[in-house]
Each structure stands twice: as C-alpha cells, then as structure tokens.
C-alpha positions, 0 to 999 in steps of 0.5 A: 239349093245353096246360095252362091253369093251369100257373102256378097248379099251379107256385105250388101245388106250390112252396107245398106244397114250402115247407109240407112242408119247414117241417113236416119241419124242425119235426118234425126239430127236435122229434125232436132236442129230444125225444132231448136231453131223453131223454138228460138224463133218462136221465143224471139217472136213472143219476146218481140210481141210482148215488147211491142204490146208494152210499147203500144200500151205506153203510147196509148197512155201517152196519147191519152195524157197528151190529149188531156194536155191539149184540152188543158191548153185549149181551156187556157186560151179560151176561158177568161182567167186572171193572170195568176190563174193563167200562170198556175194553169201554164205551170200545171201543163208544163209539169204534166208534159215535163213529167211525161218527158222525164218518164220516157227518158228514164223508162226506155233505153230505146227511145226510137219508139217515142221520137214523136213525143219528143217533137211534141214536147218541144212544140209544147214548150215553144207554144207555152213560151209564145203564149206566156209572151202573148198573155204578158202583151195582152195584159199590157194592152188591156191595161193601156186600153183601160187607161185610154178609156179612163182618160176618155171618161175624164175628158167627157166629164170635164166637157160637161 
C-alpha cells in the first residue's frame, strides 16, 4: 500500500512545524519580555524600599532629636535660671533646630518627606521668639516687684 496523499501530508506537516515553531518562538519572546519586566519591577521596588528605609531612619533620628529639643524647652521654662543661662540655653536650642533644618535642606532634593519638620521648625522659632519676649517681660516685672518690695520695706522702717 502506498500513500496517495504523501505530498499533502508532507505539506501539512511542514506547515504544522512552521506554525508550531512560530508559536513557540512567540511564547519564548513573550516569556523573556515578561521576565525582563519582572526584573525591572523588582529592582524598582528594591530601590524604593531602600529609599523609604533611608527616609524612615532619618525621620526616626529627627524625631529623637526633636524630642530632645522639646525636653530642653520644657527644662528652659520649668527650671529657674539666670538671664544669661536662659539666653545661652535658648541659643543652644535654636542651634539644634537650625542645624536640623539646614541638614534637611541640604540632604534631600525631595523635601516632601520632611514637610512636617519645616512646620515644626517654624513653630519652634515663633515659640522661642515669644518666650524671649516673655523672659524679658518677666525680668522687668521681677525688677519692678523688687523695687515695690524695697519701697514698702523703706516705708515700714520709716514708720517705726
């Protein structure tokens, strides 16, 4: 028995091999594209993770330093100090937050992660301005009260 459709079968087989090879080639190309895209995505995620971790560490450090500044400000207002000590302490506090502010401005071109700190720095500056006025007024009031007390003591001594 000889095959009557040998040419047709051969042609069908060659067209099947061609289509199968073409489909396999497309499958391989799409798989390669998918893997390359996945690699880029993973590297992008790794870069973002590193960046966010860096921002998180910086913010944690800034939060710790801000906490120290707030403690210093609380100590400034609650503990009795001379005028010179108060001025020195205020200058130390101002240097701390100004140093942090300069560090934030110089460190990152993307300052959107540190907007809250800029608001806090502005608040600290206004608080220190008000507290400087408060300390000046308190010093004047203490001086006036001392003068009144002296005058009352002198008046009592004259009556005796």
